[in-house]
C-alpha positions, -999 to +999 in steps of 0.1 A: +081-498+211+118-508+213+138-523+184+137-560+178+169-577+165+178-610+151+210-630+150+222-658+128+206-692+123+220-709+155+199-685+177+168-705+166+165-737+187+138-764+187+122-751+218+126-714+211+152-687+209+187-690+224+184-664+251+222-662+255+228-646+222+219-611+213+195-602+186+203-576+160+184-559+131+149-543+128+118-563+133+095-561+102+063-542+109+043-571+094+054-591+125+036-567+149-001-574+154-027-547+157-035-559+192+000-554+204-004-517+196-040-513+205-035-528+240-007-504+250-018-488+282+010-463+288+038-446+270+071-432+282+076-394+286+085-377+253+099-345+269+086-314+286+059-303+262+061-268+246+092-247+249+090-224+279+101-188+272+098-155+292+090-136+260+077-144+225+104-155+200+114-125+179+114-144+146+090-174+148+082-196+118+047-208+108+036-237+130+058-228+161+041-232+195+054-221+229+045-214+265+050-178+276+059-179+313+053-142+317+018-141+305+011-178+314-003-185+280+002-209+252+010-191+219+016-200+183+026-185+150-004-194+129-026-183+100-052-158+111-077-133+095-066-097+096-092-069+095-086-039+073-074-008+092-053+024+091-022+027+113+002+056+121+031+058+097+063+078+097+066+116+100+078+139+073+104+166+080+081+195+069+044+203+075+027+207+041-003+198+020-008+187-016+027+173-022+037+154-053+038+116-047+050+083-062+059+048-054+044+021-030+037+019+007+071+005+015+091+025-012+074+059-015+085+093-026+071+126-015+082+160-030+073+197-029+039+208-015+025+240+000+039+248+034+022+281+045+001+307+027+018+313-007+050+294+002+060+260-013+086+234-006+116+219-025+118+189-001+122+154-015+118+125+009+117+087+006+098+063+027+108+027+035+076+017+053+089+030+086+106+063+083+112+092+059+146+102+047+156+135+031+170+134-005+181+159-031+157+188-034+135+199-063+152+226-085+125+250-074+098+252-048+065+238-061+032+221-052-002+212-064+012+197-097+007+164-115+028+135-103+032+097-106+058+070-110+080+050-086+105+058-059+133+058-085+115+071-116+089+099-111+077+131-127+063+163-113+046+188-137+027+220-136+014+233-103+022+265-085+054+281-071+060+305-042+040+336-048+012+314-062+025+317-098+012+289-121+038+270-141+039+244-169+074+231-165+081+195-157+108+177-137+120+140-138+134+120-109+160+093-114+163+080-079+190+105-070+184+138-087+157+159-103+163+172-138+142+195-160+122+177-186+129+188-222+091+192-227+067+215-209+030+209-204+009+225-232-015+241-207-003+260-176-024+246-147-025+234-111-046+211-088-052+186-115-057+148-116-028+125-125-017+089-126+006+066-146+044+063-148+073+085-156+073+074-192+035+070-195+018+097-174-016+114-175-027+148-163-063+159-164-084+190-158-072+214-132-074+252-128-061+282-147-086+311-143-113+285-139-119+248-141-107+232-173-113+199-191-081+194-212-059+163-207-023+156-216-001+125-218+036+123-209+061+099-225+091+108-203+102+138-224+072+153-242+037+163-231+010+158-258-026+171-257-052+144-260-090+142-259-104+165-233-127+152-205-164+157-211-166+178-180-144+206-164-130+197-130-102+205-106-087+186-076-098+152-091-088+118-078-067+099-103-056+062-103-045+036-128-023+038-158-022+060-189-043+036-210-066+024-183-072+053-159-100+064-136-106+101-128-131+106-100-148+135-082-130+168-079-145+203-075-172+217-097-181+254-097-184+272-074-168+250-047-189+219-045-174+184-044-184+163-074-193+127-077-188+120-114-164+093-124-147+089-158-126+062-174-099+068-200-085+041-223-058+061-239-081+075-265-116+082-253-135+090-221-164+069-207-188+078-179-186+053-150-207+048-119-206+078-096-187+079-063-207+067-033-202+102-018-190+134-036-153+140-029-124+162-040-087+168-029-084+131-019-056+106-020-058+073-038-040+040-043-045+012-067-055+006-104-086+008-125-099-026-112-090-023-075-084+009-056-090+029-025-096+067-021-094+085+012-098+118+030-104+150+010-134+173+010-167+154+013-200+166+026-189+202+030-157+198+050-125+178+055-131+141+058-116+110+074-138+086+052-125+062+026-140+042-002-131+010-021-134+007-059-138-027-074-136-017-111-173-010-112-186+008-081-175+025-049-183+013-014-174+023+021-139+014+035-124+019+070-120+055+080-085+070+084-075+080+119-071+117+111-095+141+093-076+157+064-079+171+029-053+179+002-034+148+011-006+130-008-016+096-021+001+070-042-024+072-072-006+043-090+021+018-083+006+006-051-025-015-043-059-012-027-047-032+003-014-013+009-021+025+007-002+054+021-016+088+031+008+117+036+006+153+049-025+173+041-046+202+055-066+222+063-038+229+088-005+218+072+006+185+086+036+161+084+020+129+095+013+098+075-009+067+078-006+032+063-036+011+052-036-027+052-066-045+038-084-076+048-061-106+045-052-140+059-017-136+075+006-154+098+004-139+132+013-146+169-019-157+185-028-167+220-040-204+219-049-209+255 
């Protein structure tokens, strides 16, 4: 409806308005009756409808709608459910299994690992959510140790070196270089469970000449022996922080995957609900109230299965795309809904996978 305007007083005559003078100013909405709007039978064109484009906009914003002339479809950038799934990630420079690991899905760090037979790697690589970049190497080749932290502050302790020699030394990463920690682990061991941070780490169980139950805490410079686990295990799955950790599964003698789960509060161990399926040598991501574990040995061989943990019990999660064991996994620092699986065996690999959980996200969707 066009603008109505009014002039000065002499525009108002006894028999109506003076048609020779223009009107100016806006007509008050109170002077428009409902019927004058209700009875409108047509409106002028307001343009050509949706934007017509040959390809979807590269950076749409929420609420944008357009017509794609190539696919002849109407599309929009709208909120939409996303189902949990694993997707192919970047490729490491070296094939390996059981590397050390720290960080998050979009800011990860992988280091060391076994390459072939008795040989181990010194490689350190960072991940940005898309590709891996080589960084300064470890001081010595090593794999199968305890590790945790962030992309800029991590530790790597114990494990084995080339020639399969067990070690108890510890290294710290500052985002640029590795340096030797002033403190060694109290027990020389490898293939243990671990989680936490560089200044509040936890290492549990492992193998010396047999499975062991001892546990140690790390404060960034010193390893301290703490209360041992009530069971002896190796290749356990660890996640959480030093004072609220979960240690799950692992291998029990002679070579059977275990299903027991233990909680650690910084002082004592508590038995928790068992795994939904026995598992060892697996990766993990999350904390003591929300985590995901994946791959590893389960049911007698390498696995592509995964399981959610809700702080109380384990339940099935979407399978990974590849069957692996002895994988690298974040253990702490990341979340259940943003996990990263790296490398692994039984044949040494350099592939990775990213997991994104169920969510409501903004996506390009075909509307018609």
